[in-house]
C-alpha positions in Angstrom: -188.2 114.8 109.8 -188.0 112.6 106.8 -191.1 112.5 104.6 -190.0 109.9 102.2 -192.3 107.0 101.7 -192.5 103.9 99.6 -195.4 102.1 98.3 -196.5 98.7 97.3 -199.4 97.3 95.4 -199.0 93.7 96.6 -200.9 90.6 97.0 -202.3 89.6 100.3 -200.7 86.5 101.8 -197.9 86.3 99.3 -194.5 85.4 100.6 -191.0 84.5 101.7 -190.2 83.1 102.6 -188.9 83.6 103.8 -188.0 82.7 102.8 -186.8 84.2 102.5 -186.6 83.1 103.2 -184.9 83.8 104.3 -186.3 84.2 105.0 -185.1 84.6 108.1 -184.3 82.0 105.6 -185.8 79.0 107.2 -184.2 75.7 106.7 -185.1 72.2 108.0 -182.1 69.9 108.0 -182.0 66.4 106.6 -180.9 63.1 108.0 -180.3 59.5 107.2 -183.6 59.6 105.5 -184.2 63.1 106.5 -185.6 66.5 106.1 -184.1 68.8 103.6 -183.3 72.4 104.0 -186.4 74.1 102.8 -185.6 77.7 102.1 -188.7 79.8 101.6 -186.7 82.4 99.8 -186.3 83.8 102.8 -189.2 81.9 103.2 -191.0 82.2 100.0 -190.6 81.9 96.4 -192.6 82.9 93.4 -192.9 86.3 91.8 -196.2 87.5 93.0 -197.8 87.1 89.6 -200.2 90.0 89.3 -202.9 91.3 87.1 -201.8 94.0 84.8 -202.5 96.7 87.3 -199.9 95.5 89.7 -202.3 94.0 92.3 -202.2 90.3 92.6 -205.5 88.5 93.2 -206.7 88.4 96.8 -206.7 85.1 98.6 -210.0 83.9 100.0 -211.1 81.4 102.6 -209.4 80.3 105.8 -205.9 81.1 104.6 -206.7 84.8 104.1 -207.3 85.0 107.9 -204.0 83.6 109.0 -201.4 85.7 110.9 -197.7 85.5 110.6 -197.5 82.1 112.2 -196.9 83.7 115.6 -193.2 84.0 114.7 -192.8 80.2 115.0 -190.4 78.2 112.7 -190.2 74.4 112.6 -187.5 72.1 111.3 -188.1 68.3 110.8 -185.0 66.1 110.9 -184.5 62.4 110.5 -186.6 61.3 113.5 -186.5 64.5 115.6 -187.9 67.9 115.2 -187.5 71.4 116.7 -189.4 74.6 116.6 -188.3 78.1 117.4 -190.6 80.2 119.6 -191.0 84.0 119.0 -189.1 84.6 122.3 -186.0 82.9 120.9 -186.3 79.7 122.9 -186.5 76.3 121.1 -188.7 73.2 121.8 -187.6 69.8 120.4 -189.2 66.3 120.4 -188.7 62.8 119.0 -185.6 60.6 119.0 -182.8 61.9 121.2 -179.8 59.9 119.9 -176.6 61.8 120.4 -178.4 64.4 122.4 -180.1 66.0 119.4 -182.9 67.4 121.5 -180.5 69.6 123.4 -182.0 69.0 126.8 -179.0 67.4 128.4 -180.2 63.8 128.0 -180.5 61.1 125.4 -184.1 60.2 126.3 -186.7 60.0 123.5 -189.3 62.7 124.1 -192.9 62.4 122.8 -193.7 66.0 123.8 -191.6 69.1 123.2 -188.8 69.9 125.7 -186.7 73.1 125.7 -183.2 73.3 124.4 -180.9 74.2 127.3 -179.4 77.7 127.4 -180.8 79.1 124.2 -183.1 82.1 124.5 -182.2 84.2 121.5 -182.5 81.8 118.5 -183.4 83.4 115.2 -183.6 80.1 113.2 -183.2 76.4 113.9 -182.2 73.5 111.6 -182.4 69.8 112.5 -180.6 66.9 110.8 -180.1 63.2 111.6 -178.5 63.3 115.0 -177.5 67.0 115.4 -179.1 70.3 115.3 -178.0 74.0 115.1 -179.4 77.4 115.6 -178.5 80.9 114.5 -178.6 83.3 117.5 -179.7 87.0 117.3 -176.1 88.1 117.5 -175.1 86.2 114.3 -173.3 83.4 116.2 -174.3 79.7 115.8 -174.7 77.0 118.4 -175.0 73.3 117.7 -175.7 70.2 119.7 -176.0 66.4 119.3 -173.7 63.9 117.6 -170.2 65.1 116.5 -168.2 62.2 115.2 -167.3 64.0 112.1 -166.9 67.5 113.5 -170.4 68.6 112.4 -170.9 70.8 115.5 -168.1 73.0 114.4 -166.6 73.5 117.9 -163.2 72.1 116.9 -163.7 68.8 118.6 -165.2 65.3 117.9 -167.2 65.2 121.2 -170.9 64.7 121.2 -172.8 67.4 123.0 -176.1 67.0 124.8 -176.4 70.8 125.2 -175.5 73.6 122.7 -171.9 74.6 122.1 -170.8 77.6 120.0 -169.5 77.1 116.5 -166.0 78.7 116.3 -165.1 81.6 114.0 -168.7 82.5 113.1 -170.3 85.8 114.3 -172.1 86.9 111.2 -174.5 84.1 110.3 -177.8 84.7 108.6 -178.8 81.1 108.1 -177.7 77.6 109.1 -178.6 74.3 107.4 -177.9 70.8 108.8 -177.3 67.7 106.8 -176.7 64.1 108.0 -173.1 64.6 109.3 -172.2 68.1 107.9 -173.4 71.6 108.5 -173.3 74.8 106.4 -173.7 78.4 107.5 -174.6 81.4 105.3 -172.7 84.5 106.2 -173.7 88.2 105.8 -171.0 88.5 103.1 -172.8 86.0 100.9 -170.1 83.4 101.5 -170.9 79.9 102.9 -168.9 78.1 105.5 -169.3 74.4 106.0 -167.9 71.8 108.4 -168.2 68.1 109.3 -168.0 65.0 107.1 -166.5 65.7 103.7 -165.9 62.3 102.1 -168.1 63.1 99.2 -167.3 66.8 98.9 -170.3 68.0 100.9 -168.2 70.7 102.7 -167.3 72.2 99.3 -163.7 73.1 99.9 -162.3 71.0 97.0 -160.9 68.4 99.4 -162.2 65.0 100.8 -161.1 65.9 104.4 -163.5 66.2 107.3 -163.5 69.6 108.9 -164.1 70.3 112.6 -164.1 74.1 112.1 -165.9 76.2 109.5 -164.3 76.2 106.1 -165.2 78.6 103.3 -166.9 76.9 100.3 -164.9 77.5 97.1 -166.5 79.8 94.5 -169.7 80.7 96.3 -169.6 84.3 97.4 -173.0 85.7 96.3 -175.3 83.3 98.1 -178.7 84.3 99.5 -180.0 81.0 100.8 -178.7 77.5 101.4 -180.0 73.9 101.9 -178.0 70.9 103.2 -179.2 67.5 102.1 -178.0 64.2 103.4 -174.6 64.3 101.8 -174.9 67.3 99.4 -175.6 71.0 99.7 -177.3 73.5 97.4 -177.5 77.3 97.4 -179.3 80.1 95.6 -177.2 82.9 94.1 -178.2 86.5 94.1 -178.8 86.3 90.4 -181.3 83.4 90.7 -178.8 80.7 89.7 -178.3 77.6 91.9 -175.0 75.9 92.9 -174.7 72.4 94.4 -171.9 70.3 95.7 -171.2 67.0 97.3 -172.8 63.6 96.6 -174.3 63.1 93.1 -175.0 59.4 92.8 -178.6 60.1 91.9 -178.1 63.4 90.0 -178.9 65.5 93.0 -176.4 68.2 92.0 -178.5 68.9 88.9 -175.6 69.5 86.5 -176.4 66.7 84.0 -174.0 64.2 85.5 -173.8 61.7 88.3 -170.3 62.5 89.4 -169.6 63.8 92.9 -168.2 67.3 93.2 -166.1 68.8 96.0 -166.7 72.3 94.6 -169.9 74.0 93.6 -171.4 73.3 90.1 -174.2 75.1 88.4 -177.7 73.5 88.2 -178.7 73.2 84.6 -180.1 76.3 83.1 -181.8 77.4 86.3 -181.6 81.2 86.5 -184.7 82.3 88.4 -184.7 80.4 91.6 -186.1 82.0 94.7 -186.0 79.1 97.1 -184.1 75.9 97.5 -184.4 72.6 99.4 -182.2 69.4 99.5 -183.4 66.0 100.6 -181.9 62.5 101.0 -180.8 62.4 97.3 -182.9 64.9 95.5 -183.2 68.7 95.4 -185.9 71.2 94.4 -186.2 74.9 93.7 -189.1 77.3 93.7 -188.9 79.5 90.6 -189.8 83.2 90.1 -193.1 82.2 88.4 -194.3 80.2 91.4 -193.5 76.8 89.8 -191.1 74.2 91.2 -188.3 72.2 89.5 -186.7 69.1 91.0 -183.8 66.8 90.2 -182.0 63.8 91.6 -183.5 60.6 92.9 -187.1 60.1 91.6 -187.7 56.4 91.9 -190.7 56.9 94.3 -192.1 59.9 92.5 -190.4 62.5 94.8 -189.5 64.7 91.8 -193.2 65.2 91.1 -193.0 65.0 87.3 -195.3 62.0 87.0 -192.4 59.6 86.5 -190.3 57.3 88.8 -186.9 57.9 87.3 -183.8 59.7 88.5 -183.1 63.0 86.8 -179.7 64.7 86.7 -181.2 68.0 85.4 -184.2 69.9 86.7 -187.7 68.8 85.7 -190.9 70.7 86.4 -193.2 69.4 89.0 -196.5 68.6 87.3 -199.5 70.8 87.7 -198.0 72.9 90.5 -198.0 76.7 90.6 -198.5 79.6 93.0 -195.9 78.0 95.3 -194.5 79.9 98.3 -192.2 77.2 99.7 -190.9 73.7 98.9 -189.4 71.2 101.4 -187.7 67.9 100.4 -187.4 65.0 102.9 -186.3 61.4 102.6 -188.1 60.3 99.5 -191.0 62.7 99.6 -191.5 66.4 98.9 -194.1 68.9 99.9 -194.9 72.5 98.8 -196.8 75.2 100.5 -199.0 77.3 98.2 -199.6 81.0 98.8 -203.1 80.1 99.8 -201.8 78.1 102.8 -202.7 74.8 101.2 -199.9 72.1 101.3 -199.4 69.6 98.5 -197.1 66.5 98.8 -195.8 63.8 96.5 -193.4 60.8 96.5 -193.2 58.0 99.0 -196.3 57.6 101.1 -195.8 54.4 103.1 -195.9 56.1 106.5 -198.7 58.5 105.6 -196.3 61.3 105.1 -198.2 62.7 102.1 -201.0 63.6 104.4 -203.8 62.3 102.2 -205.1 59.6 104.6 -203.4 56.8 102.7 -200.1 55.0 102.6 -199.8 55.0 98.8 -196.9 56.6 96.9 -197.8 59.4 94.5 -195.7 60.8 91.6 -197.7 64.0 91.3 -198.7 66.6 93.9 -201.9 66.1 96.0 -203.3 68.0 99.0 -202.7 67.3 102.6 -206.1 66.7 104.2 -207.2 69.2 106.8 -204.4 71.8 106.3 -205.5 75.0 104.7 -203.7 77.6 106.7 -200.0 76.6 106.7 -197.5 79.3 107.1 -194.2 77.4 107.0 -193.3 73.8 106.2 -190.6 71.2 106.9 -190.3 67.6 105.8 -188.4 64.8 107.7 -187.5 61.2 106.8 -191.0 59.9 106.7 -193.1 62.7 108.3 -193.7 66.4 107.9 -194.5 69.3 110.1 -196.1 72.7 109.4 -196.7 75.9 111.3 -200.3 77.1 111.1 -201.1 80.8 110.8 -201.9 80.8 114.5 -198.4 79.6 115.5 -199.6 76.1 116.2 -197.2 73.3 115.0 -198.8 70.2 113.5 -197.1 67.0 112.2 -198.2 63.9 110.3 -196.8 60.7 108.9 -194.5 58.1 110.6 -194.3 58.2 114.4 -192.1 55.3 115.4 -189.7 57.7 117.2 -192.3 60.0 118.6 -191.3 62.6 116.0 -194.9 63.8 115.6 -194.8 65.0 119.2 -198.2 63.5 120.2 -197.3 62.9 123.8 -197.0 59.1 123.4 -194.4 56.7 122.0 -195.8 54.3 119.6 -194.5 51.1 118.0 -195.3 52.1 114.4 -197.6 55.0 113.8 -197.6 54.8 110.0 -200.4 56.8 108.4 -200.9 59.2 111.4 -202.9 62.2 110.4 -202.0 65.7 111.4 -202.2 66.8 115.0 -200.8 69.4 117.2 -197.4 69.0 118.9 -197.9 68.4 122.6 -195.9 70.7 124.9 -195.1 73.3 122.4 -196.4 76.7 123.5 -195.7 79.1 120.7 -195.2 82.1 123.0 -194.4 81.0 126.6 -195.0 84.0 128.9 -196.1 86.2 126.0 -199.4 87.1 124.5 -201.7 84.1 124.1 -202.7 83.5 120.5 -206.3 82.4 120.0 -207.5 80.1 117.3 -208.2 83.2 115.2 -204.6 84.3 115.6 -205.3 87.5 117.5 -203.2 88.2 120.6 -205.4 88.5 123.7 -203.3 91.2 125.3 -201.8 94.4 123.9 -198.5 94.4 125.6 -195.3 94.2 123.7 -194.3 90.7 122.6 -190.7 89.7 121.8 -189.7 93.3 121.2 -190.0 96.4 123.4 -190.6 99.9 122.2 -191.6 103.0 124.2 -194.9 103.5 122.5 -197.8 101.4 121.3 -199.8 100.7 118.1 -203.6 101.2 118.1 -206.2 100.8 115.4 -207.8 104.0 114.3 -211.2 103.8 112.5 -211.2 105.2 108.9 -214.7 104.2 107.6 -212.9 103.0 104.4 -213.6 99.5 103.1 -211.1 99.1 100.3 -207.4 98.3 100.7 -205.0 101.2 101.4 -201.9 100.8 99.3 -199.9 103.9 100.2 -199.5 106.6 102.8 -197.6 109.8 103.1 -197.8 113.1 105.0 -196.3 116.5 105.2 -196.8 116.7 108.9 -198.5 114.8 111.7 -201.8 116.6 111.1 -201.7 116.3 107.3 -201.5 112.6 106.3 -202.8 111.1 103.1 -203.6 107.4 102.4 -204.9 106.1 99.0 -207.1 103.2 98.1 -208.9 102.4 94.8 -211.6 105.2 94.4 -210.7 106.7 97.8 -208.4 109.3 99.1 -208.2 109.6 102.9 -206.8 112.5 104.9 -205.9 112.6 108.6 -206.1 116.1 110.1 -204.7 115.2 113.5 -207.9 114.0 115.0 -209.9 112.0 112.4 -209.8 110.5 109.0 -211.9 112.1 106.2 -212.7 110.3 103.0 -212.9 111.8 99.5 -214.2 109.6 96.7 -212.4 109.6 93.4 -213.5 108.0 90.1 -210.0 106.6 89.7 -208.0 103.6 90.8 -205.6 105.3 93.1 -202.3 103.4 93.5 -199.3 105.3 95.1 -198.8 108.5 97.0 -195.8 110.7 97.9 -195.2 114.4 98.4 -192.8 117.3 98.6 -193.5 120.1 101.1 -197.3 120.4 101.2 -197.8 119.1 97.7 -199.2 115.6 97.4 -198.6 113.4 94.3 -200.8 110.4 93.6 -200.5 107.9 90.8 -203.5 105.9 89.4 -205.5 104.7 86.5 -208.8 105.7 85.0 -211.5 103.1 85.5 -212.3 101.1 82.4 -215.9 101.5 81.1 -218.4 99.3 79.3 -217.1 96.2 81.1 -213.8 96.4 79.1 -211.0 94.3 80.4 -208.6 96.9 79.1 -206.9 99.1 81.8 -207.5 102.8 81.9 -205.0 105.5 81.2 -202.2 106.1 83.6 -203.0 109.3 85.5 -201.4 111.6 88.1 -203.0 113.9 90.6 -201.3 116.6 92.6 -202.1 119.5 94.8 -202.6 120.4 98.5 -206.4 120.9 98.8 -209.3 118.5 99.4 -209.4 117.7 95.7 -206.3 117.1 93.7 -205.8 118.4 90.1 -205.3 115.9 87.3 -201.9 116.0 85.5 -201.4 115.1 81.9 -201.8 111.3 81.5 -199.1 108.9 80.2 -201.3 106.3 78.5 -198.7 103.6 78.2 -197.8 103.5 81.8 -199.3 101.7 84.8 -197.6 103.2 87.8 -198.3 101.9 91.3 -195.6 103.4 93.7 -194.0 106.8 94.2 -191.2 108.7 95.8 -190.2 112.3 95.9 -186.9 113.9 96.6 -188.4 117.3 96.2 -191.0 119.2 94.0 -188.7 119.0 91.0 -187.8 115.3 91.3 -190.7 112.9 91.8 -190.6 109.3 90.6 -193.3 106.7 89.9 -192.8 103.1 89.0 -195.1 100.2 88.0 -195.5 97.5 85.3 -192.2 97.7 83.3 -192.3 101.4 83.5 -191.2 104.5 85.4 -192.0 108.2 85.1 -190.4 111.4 86.4 -191.8 114.8 87.3 -189.4 117.7 86.9 -191.5 120.3 88.6 -193.4 121.2 85.4 -194.4 118.0 83.6 -194.3 114.2 83.8 -192.2 112.2 81.3 -191.5 108.6 80.6 -188.3 107.5 82.4 -188.4 103.8 81.7 -185.1 103.4 79.9 -183.4 100.2 80.9 -186.4 98.5 82.6 -187.5 95.1 81.2 -190.9 95.1 79.5 -193.6 93.8 81.8 -191.4 93.8 84.9 -193.5 94.3 88.0 -192.1 97.0 90.3 -193.8 97.6 93.6 -191.8 100.3 95.5 -189.3 103.1 94.8 -186.9 105.1 96.9 -183.7 107.1 96.3 -180.9 108.8 98.2 -180.9 111.5 95.4 -182.4 112.1 92.0 -179.5 110.3 90.4 -179.5 107.3 92.8 -182.9 105.8 92.8 -183.9 102.1 93.3 -187.1 100.4 92.3 -187.9 96.9 93.6 -190.2 94.1 92.6 -189.1 90.7 91.1 -185.6 92.1 91.2 -183.9 95.4 92.1 -183.2 98.2 89.5 -181.1 101.3 90.1 -181.5 104.6 88.3 -178.4 106.9 87.7 -180.3 109.9 86.4 -180.4 108.6 82.8 -181.4 104.9 82.8 -182.2 102.0 85.0 -179.9 98.9 85.4 -180.4 95.7 87.2 -178.6 95.3 90.5 -178.0 91.5 90.9 -176.1 91.9 94.1 -179.2 93.1 95.9 -180.7 89.6 95.5 -183.2 87.7 93.4 -186.1 87.5 95.8 -189.4 89.4 95.3 -189.2 92.7 97.3 -192.2 94.9 98.0 -190.8 97.7 100.1 -187.7 99.9 100.2 -186.5 102.7 102.4 -183.2 104.2 103.4 -181.8 106.9 105.7 -179.1 107.6 103.1 -177.0 106.0 100.4 -175.2 103.8 102.9 -178.2 102.6 104.8 -180.9 101.0 102.6 -183.5 98.4 103.5 -185.4 96.0 101.3 -188.3 93.9 102.6 -190.3 91.1 101.0 -191.3 87.5 101.5 -190.3 86.9 105.2 -187.0 88.7 104.3 -185.1 91.8 105.0 -182.0 92.8 103.1 -179.6 95.7 104.0 -177.1 97.8 102.0 -174.3 99.4 104.0 -172.9 101.4 101.2 -170.6 98.7 100.1 -172.4 95.3 100.1 -175.9 93.8 100.5 -176.6 91.3 103.3 -179.5 89.2 104.6 -180.8 90.2 108.0 -182.9 87.7 110.0 -186.3 89.2 111.0 -187.6 86.3 113.2 -190.9 86.4 111.3 -192.3 84.3 108.5 -194.6 87.0 107.3 -194.3 88.6 103.9 -193.3 92.3 104.5 -194.8 94.9 102.2 -193.6 98.3 103.6 -190.7 99.8 105.4 -190.0 103.3 106.8 -187.6 104.6 109.4 -187.1 107.7 111.6 -183.4 106.9 111.9 -181.0 104.1 111.1 -181.7 102.5 114.5 -185.5 103.2 114.4 -187.0 101.4 111.4 -190.5 99.8 111.0 -191.5 97.1 108.6 -195.2 96.0 108.1 -196.8 93.1 106.4 -199.0 90.0 106.3 -201.5 89.3 109.0 -201.0 92.6 110.9 -197.2 92.0 111.3 -195.2 94.9 112.6 -191.5 94.6 113.1 -189.1 97.1 114.6 -185.3 97.5 114.0 -183.4 99.0 116.8 -180.0 99.1 115.1 -179.1 95.5 116.2 -182.0 93.2 115.6 -185.6 93.0 114.3 -188.3 92.3 116.9 -192.1 91.7 116.6 -194.4 94.4 118.0 -198.2 93.8 118.5 -200.2 95.8 116.0 -203.8 95.3 117.3 -205.0 93.9 114.0 -204.8 90.8 111.8 -205.4 92.8 108.6 -202.5 92.7 106.2 -200.6 96.1 106.4 -199.2 97.4 103.1 -197.6 100.7 103.7 -195.9 102.6 106.6 -194.9 106.2 107.1 -194.1 108.5 110.0 -194.0 112.2 110.8 -191.5 111.5 113.6 -190.2 108.7 115.7 -193.3 108.9 117.9 -195.9 109.4 115.2 -196.0 106.5 112.7 -198.9 105.2 110.6 -199.4 101.9 108.9 -202.3 101.1 106.5 -203.6 98.1 104.6 -206.5 95.8 103.9 -210.2 96.7 104.4 -209.4 100.3 105.1 -207.3 99.4 108.2 -205.1 102.1 109.7 -203.0 101.7 112.9 -201.2 104.5 114.6 -198.0 104.4 116.8 -197.7 107.0 119.5 -195.5 107.4 122.5 
């Protein structure tokens, strides 16, 4: 039995992204005037800016009630759109030129029809006249127009039904442009194929490619986005590379010269999400802001001007962004609150504000307050609501809004649900409140079930650990809860309790004293330890704010927090912050030994027994949870993302969920649980992640188990759910 646990003091409803986004990393493909790949960092971007105690402010209002989007992901192309259902099937609607809807015909469809022969899709991307999907086994299938080899099957034949891309069996993301396609591989390399006249394949030649070709000089990539004739990618260190067409400055390197090999985007070093449109690109940055570059003549860069920019400029007045998506000449961003803001061309109503006016600065989409994922097409946009419902708005001349009718114009159409798209066919029905109406397993199957167990607590549990199945401890501000095998008992504490871990029967808790006299100043960092009903207070470390803990044993206990770490040697606590950047938020910690410890937050840091050092190869996304079965099997989870270390290299692993994940724990390498936003629970069986019903919509922040058949997850509003066989 492993008793390691990892904690997180995270914000509710903070991504990514996906993205990543990513992420799965979720990308919508562009077209003639098309969607751009929107990568929510594995879904999301932003760094989860927090108060000084490590707990970001709570969202309020309708968005705080949303679930994980039901596992649905949408991609809006030129005049067609597709959405992945949680069961792995895909529904598509709109223009069907070239067979882009994948139903075996070329008939325009005003309501969603299923793509033939695909039942295990993990992610879908739509372009002008072709579309592609990553399957659960890492292979990629494509369908539609193929005159430039963009389907990657080694031919130039159009396909009305999916065909497999050759030579790819390790894909983590696909992104579709107008006539080219790019695939992100587990190794961090990118392979592209299709039209290459402007260098959009990135292999240093102008020759079209009918088979995947490795992009030159891009081997540490974590997310990609294909625009009409250019491609961009986020590197593990937060840098951005772009290649292909650059007539409007869309490569962001200060020139307007095309490039057949990747070039660096300005001084951008903190990107967490990327999107590429018709001739402009945007990135979400670690501080939750957005920078854009390229064509800006209709205000699509969002900087208040109508000029092209060959270097990144900040989008005016926009922050707290989870995801950005570029389309033809418009751009939209999803905030962490679920609100969507759009800017740029508005002639078809694609900005969602009820008008057809252009706008050079962001403005809200009317009636959309619970968006969970976003994609923008040529003159329209689509979003997944927290309930899994897909809604679209804007131009509808090709039935791309999926309203069940083919119109002759449709400009200015307000958002409405896509007809014929059942988020979970044959699975649990999702109500308007986002709560599954049955309790059977959904897309995944496990031998046991999760059930809510009352605790009587009202504050958010941020950590859980136990020495045995009948001795489990969960912590919340001012409350320590113990499970004795049959019921939870609450003990009040005059402290802000943060993280919890243990060794043997000894429990270790980190926290802060509560400020007095209304002072905004945080209290002293404090530790509690013991095995009884009340824990004894250890010597405080006044300069440290520590929110997460992990113990190898009674003589090696670690705590991390705001730019700081501490270590307990069996006798006393001492500062162990050497090498950590000042103010760096760290949310979880785990190690394979006392000299091989990782802490995660807005980056990953590794401790060698003496000092911490950044680990850029682990990725630049915000991670909230970490666990491993050993040095060669380590998981990171964060904004709709999971990342795995096999002892040699890190790789992205698609989760099939858009939820932010806050905690991860496993009983074995092939039996791992991740928990997060909106009651999300995912299970890894050694081959794939699958979604398992939790019985709650409360955000879950920590998970720990006594054994494979005895696992707990805790979170918001005193919620506790228990998995038993």
